[in-house]
Residue frames relative to the residue before (quaternion, step in Angstrom):
aa qw qx qy qz dx dy dz
X 1.0000 0.0000 0.0000 0.0000 0.00 0.00 0.00
X 0.2287 -0.7392 0.6176 0.1410 3.56 -1.02 0.78
X 0.1363 -0.8507 0.5070 0.0257 3.58 -0.30 1.28
X 0.7980 0.0351 0.0027 0.6017 3.58 1.17 -0.49
X 0.1272 -0.7693 0.6233 0.0594 3.52 -1.11 0.79
X 0.0155 -0.7842 0.6195 -0.0320 3.54 -0.89 1.01
X 0.3602 0.7263 -0.5193 0.2702 3.57 -0.70 1.06
X 0.6567 -0.4909 0.3957 0.4137 3.53 -1.32 -0.41
X 0.4195 -0.7055 0.5207 0.2348 3.55 -0.89 1.01
X 0.2044 -0.8173 0.5322 0.0833 3.58 -0.53 1.21
X 0.8203 -0.0619 0.0976 0.5601 3.58 0.87 -0.92
X 0.1685 -0.7364 0.6451 0.1150 3.52 -1.29 0.57
X 0.1377 0.7493 -0.6345 0.1299 3.55 -0.67 1.17
X 0.2923 -0.8216 0.4527 0.1862 3.57 0.36 1.28
X 0.5874 -0.2249 -0.7774 0.0026 1.52 -1.83 1.72
X 0.5928 0.5931 -0.3562 0.4123 3.60 1.23 0.24
X 0.1060 -0.7554 0.6428 0.0701 3.52 -1.19 0.70
X 0.2579 -0.7300 0.6018 0.1958 3.57 -1.29 0.27
X 0.0948 -0.7888 0.6072 0.0085 3.55 -0.85 1.07
X 0.2888 -0.7490 0.5773 0.1494 3.56 -0.83 1.07
X 0.0136 -0.7786 0.6261 -0.0395 3.54 -0.66 1.20
X 0.8135 -0.2561 0.1013 0.5123 3.55 -0.23 1.36
X 0.7993 -0.3360 0.1408 0.4780 3.54 0.79 1.09
X 0.6636 0.4321 -0.3101 0.5262 3.59 1.25 -0.07
X 0.2550 -0.7819 0.5540 0.1292 3.57 -0.77 1.05
X 0.1553 -0.7897 0.5903 0.0611 3.56 -0.53 1.21
X 0.2493 -0.7295 0.6191 0.1501 3.56 -0.89 1.01
X 0.0171 -0.8177 0.5706 -0.0742 3.55 -0.58 1.22
X 0.2883 -0.7273 0.5968 0.1782 3.57 -0.91 0.96
X 0.0540 -0.8073 0.5875 -0.0145 3.56 -0.89 0.97
X 0.4921 -0.6150 0.5031 0.3557 3.61 -1.15 0.47
X 0.6520 -0.5285 0.3650 0.4030 3.58 -1.19 0.44
X 0.5873 0.5800 -0.3748 0.4221 3.61 1.07 -0.65
X 0.6739 0.4597 -0.2832 0.5043 3.59 1.04 -0.76
X 0.6224 0.5639 -0.3407 0.4226 3.57 0.95 -0.87
X 0.6717 0.5059 -0.2959 0.4531 3.59 0.96 -0.86
X 0.6863 0.4823 -0.2831 0.4650 3.60 1.15 -0.51
X 0.5334 0.6569 -0.4007 0.3512 3.59 1.24 -0.26
X 0.4882 -0.6412 0.5002 0.3167 3.58 -1.14 0.61
X 0.6960 -0.4360 0.3500 0.4506 3.57 -1.31 -0.03
X 0.6174 -0.5304 0.4069 0.4147 3.59 -1.18 0.45
X 0.7130 0.3984 -0.3366 0.4686 3.52 -1.06 0.85
X 0.6339 0.5234 -0.3268 0.4662 3.59 1.25 -0.35
X 0.5606 -0.5855 0.4647 0.3563 3.57 -1.27 0.37
X 0.0414 -0.7961 0.6034 -0.0207 3.55 -1.08 0.79
X 0.1457 -0.7494 0.6395 0.0904 3.55 -1.22 0.63
X 0.0048 -0.7991 0.6004 -0.0314 3.57 -0.83 1.03
X 0.3588 -0.6607 0.6102 0.2498 3.55 -1.18 0.68
X 0.1311 -0.8491 0.5114 0.0160 3.57 -0.71 1.03
X 0.1636 -0.7265 0.6575 0.1147 3.49 -1.42 0.35
X 0.2282 -0.7631 0.5942 0.1120 3.55 -0.77 1.09
X 0.0966 -0.7770 0.6213 0.0303 3.56 -0.82 1.06
X 0.1632 -0.7944 0.5824 0.0555 3.55 -0.65 1.17
X 0.0366 -0.7740 0.6319 -0.0139 3.52 -0.83 1.12
X 0.7097 -0.4353 0.3288 0.4458 3.55 -1.29 0.12
X 0.8027 0.3210 -0.1276 0.4861 3.54 0.91 -0.96
X 0.8235 0.1097 -0.0451 0.5547 3.63 1.18 -0.13
X 0.2591 -0.6707 0.6602 0.2171 3.50 -1.40 0.34
X 0.0659 -0.8256 0.5603 -0.0147 3.57 -0.51 1.19
X 0.2085 -0.7780 0.5854 0.0923 3.53 -0.98 0.93
X 0.1157 -0.7849 0.6082 0.0256 3.55 -0.84 1.07
X 0.1525 -0.8221 0.5466 0.0452 3.58 -0.89 0.93
X 0.1124 -0.7970 0.5934 0.0085 3.54 -1.17 0.74
X 0.5261 -0.6509 0.4564 0.3021 3.55 -1.09 0.75
X 0.8020 0.1673 -0.0776 0.5682 3.60 1.04 -0.71
X 0.5816 -0.5751 0.4443 0.3655 3.55 -1.23 0.43
X 0.5788 0.5789 -0.3765 0.4337 3.59 1.15 -0.54
X 0.6402 0.5075 -0.3230 0.4777 3.60 1.00 -0.79
X 0.6569 0.5045 -0.3135 0.4643 3.58 0.94 -0.87
X 0.6418 0.5224 -0.3277 0.4559 3.60 0.95 -0.83
X 0.6652 0.4889 -0.3005 0.4777 3.58 0.98 -0.81
X 0.5972 0.5498 -0.3478 0.4692 3.60 1.07 -0.75
X 0.6606 0.5112 -0.3022 0.4592 3.58 0.93 -0.91
X 0.6391 0.5107 -0.3213 0.4770 3.58 1.04 -0.76
X 0.6622 0.5246 -0.3051 0.4395 3.57 0.94 -0.88
X 0.7200 0.4476 -0.2779 0.4517 3.61 0.81 -0.90
X 0.5733 0.5713 -0.3857 0.4430 3.59 1.24 -0.12
X 0.5734 0.5843 -0.3765 0.4337 3.58 1.25 -0.32
X 0.5197 -0.6565 0.4558 0.3021 3.56 -0.86 1.00
X 0.8184 0.2337 -0.1923 0.4886 3.56 -0.88 0.99
X 0.6510 0.4594 -0.3231 0.5107 3.58 1.26 -0.02
X 0.1573 -0.8026 0.5728 0.0553 3.53 -0.60 1.19
X 0.7454 -0.4039 0.2940 0.4413 3.50 -1.34 -0.02
X 0.6383 0.5318 -0.3372 0.4428 3.63 0.97 -0.78
X 0.6551 0.4927 -0.3124 0.4801 3.57 0.96 -0.84
X 0.6371 0.5251 -0.3241 0.4618 3.59 0.98 -0.84
X 0.6414 0.5087 -0.3222 0.4754 3.61 1.01 -0.78
X 0.6286 0.5337 -0.3346 0.4562 3.59 1.01 -0.77
X 0.6440 0.5190 -0.3170 0.4641 3.56 0.97 -0.88
X 0.7066 0.4515 -0.2665 0.4752 3.59 0.86 -0.94
X 0.6170 0.5207 -0.3484 0.4763 3.59 1.19 -0.43
X 0.7181 0.4626 -0.2447 0.4587 3.57 1.09 -0.74
X 0.8007 0.1373 -0.0513 0.5809 3.58 1.11 -0.64
X 0.4446 -0.6453 0.5396 0.3077 3.55 -1.11 0.65
X 0.6942 -0.4478 0.3432 0.4469 3.58 -1.28 0.21
X 0.6823 0.4857 -0.2901 0.4630 3.60 0.87 -0.93
X 0.6516 0.5103 -0.3221 0.4597 3.61 0.97 -0.80
X 0.6522 0.5000 -0.3189 0.4721 3.58 0.99 -0.78
X 0.6270 0.5246 -0.3393 0.4653 3.59 0.98 -0.77
X 0.6568 0.4992 -0.3074 0.4742 3.58 0.97 -0.83
X 0.6375 0.5193 -0.3294 0.4642 3.62 0.98 -0.81
X 0.6545 0.5008 -0.3123 0.4725 3.59 1.00 -0.79
X 0.6441 0.5196 -0.3266 0.4567 3.59 0.92 -0.85
X 0.7399 0.3966 -0.2092 0.5015 3.58 0.98 -0.93
X 0.2927 -0.7622 0.5085 0.2735 3.61 1.33 -0.26
X 0.2151 0.8179 -0.4848 0.2232 3.55 1.00 1.04
X 0.2119 -0.8074 0.5431 0.0912 3.58 0.01 1.34
X 0.6231 0.5741 -0.3344 0.4127 3.59 0.98 -0.82
X 0.6559 0.5086 -0.3069 0.4658 3.56 0.96 -0.84
X 0.6679 0.5045 -0.2930 0.4620 3.57 1.01 -0.82
X 0.6846 0.4967 -0.2978 0.4427 3.60 0.94 -0.81
X 0.5598 0.5847 -0.3983 0.4314 3.61 1.21 -0.14
X 0.5550 0.5761 -0.3932 0.4532 3.58 1.27 -0.21
X 0.4832 -0.6737 0.4662 0.3089 3.63 -0.75 0.96
X 0.8043 0.2687 -0.2206 0.4820 3.56 -0.93 0.98
X 0.6568 0.4593 -0.3119 0.5102 3.60 1.27 -0.03
X 0.1658 -0.7909 0.5856 0.0638 3.55 -0.55 1.22
X 0.7483 -0.4155 0.2755 0.4377 3.52 -1.33 0.08
X 0.6815 0.4883 -0.3042 0.4523 3.62 0.86 -0.91
X 0.6480 0.5011 -0.3186 0.4769 3.58 0.97 -0.82
X 0.6391 0.5307 -0.3217 0.4543 3.58 0.98 -0.87
X 0.6602 0.5028 -0.3097 0.4641 3.58 0.91 -0.89
X 0.6589 0.5023 -0.3111 0.4655 3.60 0.97 -0.85
X 0.6388 0.5248 -0.3252 0.4592 3.59 0.97 -0.85
X 0.6767 0.4970 -0.2983 0.4540 3.57 0.86 -0.95
X 0.6547 0.5135 -0.3082 0.4612 3.57 0.98 -0.84
X 0.6939 0.4757 -0.2734 0.4662 3.58 0.86 -0.98
X 0.7108 0.4706 -0.2676 0.4490 3.59 0.91 -0.89
X 0.5026 0.6729 -0.4230 0.3402 3.58 1.18 -0.47
X 0.7452 0.3835 -0.2163 0.5008 3.58 0.96 -0.86
X 0.6908 0.5046 -0.2741 0.4394 3.57 1.15 -0.59
X 0.6375 0.5838 -0.3420 0.3687 3.60 1.00 -0.69
X 0.5769 0.5551 -0.4306 0.4166 3.65 0.91 -0.47
X 0.6476 0.4969 -0.3149 0.4843 3.57 1.14 -0.64
X 0.7606 0.3525 -0.1851 0.5128 3.58 1.05 -0.75
X 0.4690 0.7335 -0.4055 0.2784 3.58 1.27 -0.14
X 0.8436 0.0179 0.0159 0.5365 3.54 -0.72 -1.08
X 0.6432 0.5357 -0.3433 0.4260 3.59 0.97 -0.74
X 0.6334 0.5037 -0.3459 0.4748 3.62 1.03 -0.68
X 0.6523 0.4883 -0.3148 0.4867 3.54 0.96 -0.82
X 0.6523 0.5109 -0.3139 0.4636 3.55 1.01 -0.79
X 0.6423 0.5394 -0.3219 0.4392 3.57 1.09 -0.68
X 0.5330 0.6495 -0.3959 0.3707 3.57 1.26 -0.29
X 0.7759 0.2253 -0.1366 0.5732 3.58 1.15 -0.45
X 0.5656 -0.5722 0.4574 0.3789 3.55 -1.17 0.56
X 0.8177 0.1704 -0.1393 0.5319 3.59 -0.79 0.94
X 0.3058 0.8025 -0.4713 0.2010 3.58 1.27 0.28
X 0.6441 0.5091 -0.3421 0.4571 3.58 0.99 -0.71
X 0.6100 0.5289 -0.3522 0.4734 3.61 1.10 -0.60
X 0.6354 0.5141 -0.3205 0.4788 3.57 1.04 -0.82
X 0.6570 0.5107 -0.3067 0.4621 3.59 0.92 -0.94
X 0.6547 0.5091 -0.3126 0.4630 3.60 0.95 -0.85
X 0.6466 0.5172 -0.3221 0.4590 3.59 0.97 -0.82
X 0.6687 0.4929 -0.3040 0.4663 3.59 0.93 -0.87
X 0.6294 0.5225 -0.3317 0.4700 3.59 1.04 -0.76
X 0.6528 0.5190 -0.3059 0.4592 3.58 1.01 -0.84
X 0.6641 0.4884 -0.2958 0.4827 3.57 1.19 -0.54
X 0.6417 -0.5829 0.3002 0.3980 3.58 1.29 0.11
X 0.4883 0.6453 -0.4574 0.3687 3.61 1.18 0.15
X 0.4521 -0.6930 0.4885 0.2769 3.59 -1.03 0.79
X 0.7290 -0.4518 0.2926 0.4229 3.59 -1.31 0.28
X 0.6321 0.5414 -0.3319 0.4441 3.57 0.99 -0.84
X 0.6828 0.4785 -0.2847 0.4731 3.59 0.87 -0.94
X 0.6498 0.5180 -0.3160 0.4578 3.58 0.95 -0.88
X 0.6612 0.5136 -0.3038 0.4547 3.57 0.88 -0.97
X 0.6603 0.5062 -0.3065 0.4624 3.57 0.90 -0.92
X 0.6944 0.4876 -0.2883 0.4438 3.59 0.77 -1.02
X 0.6739 0.4818 -0.3028 0.4711 3.61 0.88 -0.90
X 0.6375 0.5453 -0.3145 0.4442 3.58 1.08 -0.73
X 0.6636 0.5105 -0.2923 0.4622 3.58 1.20 -0.50
X 0.5728 0.6276 -0.3727 0.3729 3.58 1.21 -0.37
X 0.5008 -0.6445 0.4745 0.3296 3.61 -1.05 0.65
X 0.5909 -0.5769 0.4288 0.3664 3.55 -1.19 0.60
X 0.8185 0.2873 -0.2063 0.4527 3.55 -1.10 0.74
X 0.4171 0.7077 -0.4822 0.3045 3.60 1.21 0.15
X 0.4973 -0.6477 0.4910 0.3035 3.58 -1.06 0.79
X 0.6618 -0.5417 0.3439 0.3877 3.58 -1.17 0.62
X 0.7010 0.4630 -0.2948 0.4554 3.62 0.72 -0.99
X 0.6591 0.4869 -0.3055 0.4849 3.58 0.99 -0.83
X 0.6320 0.5422 -0.3232 0.4497 3.59 1.04 -0.76
X 0.6435 0.5045 -0.3172 0.4804 3.57 0.98 -0.83
X 0.6458 0.5234 -0.3190 0.4553 3.58 0.95 -0.89
X 0.6877 0.4771 -0.2834 0.4682 3.58 0.87 -0.98
X 0.6459 0.5246 -0.3212 0.4520 3.60 0.98 -0.82
X 0.6511 0.5032 -0.3170 0.4716 3.58 0.98 -0.83
X 0.6243 0.5289 -0.3318 0.4694 3.57 1.04 -0.74
X 0.6564 0.5048 -0.3040 0.4711 3.61 0.96 -0.87
X 0.6869 0.4905 -0.2838 0.4550 3.56 0.91 -0.92
X 0.6300 0.5317 -0.3460 0.4480 3.60 1.07 -0.58
X 0.6701 0.4820 -0.2908 0.4838 3.58 1.19 -0.54
X 0.6137 0.5947 -0.3432 0.3898 3.58 1.15 -0.61
């Protein structure tokens, strides 16, 4: 399994990028949310990845945050939802927006995503309703060391689950708890 790729960004050809890792160029499909966060070509980049093995190909998908990857994994576990559909969902909605759509069972919000019709949207919302509590704030919190402590601190300060999930999902991996709380509060004050 390839869980993370770190190297130099060689090319961006949406939805695919190429990352040079010690002389090997990995072609990685990314959602638009990740593509917008990438630096210019030639810069160093770190992506959390998911390898999907099919009969005819081994495909690598990359994400800026572990929360996005966790949600991608939840999406592809749903019957009839493939990696392309999961990428479309993550390109159309952020992790926090999708969690809110699932909580509200908002079919209209889901059908605005290209390639998602009413029946697919209804099935996604139904399937994710039970799965997102497992992948919700805790998945976003798992993206950083001490993330659950950061999430608990933000909740204690009165922020709702949507705000906490979004803020924790924006934090860099490995951030210390006190620094994470400081950065999250700064992000939430701008939102």
